[in-house]
C-alpha positions, 0 to 999 in steps of 0.5 A, a space after each residue: 500499499 505505501 509502495 503504491 504512493 511511491 510508484 504513483 509519485 514517480 509515474 508521470 504517465 499515471 498522473 497525466 492520465 488522471 489529470 486528463 480524466 479529471 479535466 474531461 470530467 470537470 469540464 463536462 458539467 460546465 460545457 453542458 451547462 453553458 451550451 444549455 444556458 446559451 441556447 436558453 439565454 432568455 431563461 438564463 437572463 430571467 434566472 439572473 433577474 429573479 435571483 440577483 434582483 440588486 443588479 440593474 435591469 439593463 445590466 441583467 442580460 450582460 450578466 446572463 451572457 457573462 455567465 455563459 462566457 465563463 462556463 463555455 471558455 473556462 470549460 474549454 480551457 480546462 478540457 483542452 488543458 490550455 492556460 488551465 489555471 486561468 480556465 479553473 479560476 474562470 469556473 470558480 468565478 462562475 461558481 461563487 455567485 451560483 453558490 451565494 444567489 442560486 443555491 443558497 439553501 438557507 433561504 429556501 422553504 423546507 421542502 426545497 432546502 434539501 435539494 438546494 443544499 445538495 446542489 450547494 455541496 456538489 458545487 463546493 466539491 467541484 470547486 475543490 477539484 478546480 482548486 486542485 487543478 489550479 495548484 497541479 496544472 493540466 498535466 502532460 496530456 494537455 496543450 499546457 504540457 506540449 508548450 512547456 
């Protein structure tokens, strides 16, 4: 068991493969969500208006488009392993208001609280994966790896 850790530390190929799989898994949720929000931009703008009513009405479409841009750009950067650390932080930037304004489970009625807390916790876990990717980088099987 202890020998496995030492072997994994020395196995660049193993680390590269696991980082690639991690990037694919992390980016999937953001890219699929970005496409959904892009194709339903009016609904996205409506959600921004409903959850972030402190934003002036004239700016709400901008924030909806900004969310789509963060999802798609950050998701593609993580997937391709291009400027991965920046892409991971773009996605974290998307997740912060998502956690605070859309899945703020403490402000939901009791019958919705559990589902919203699950979404909140899921997004926290995803954010943890993005932070790990920020620290470790994209690995060898990436554009960043090719450019090193």
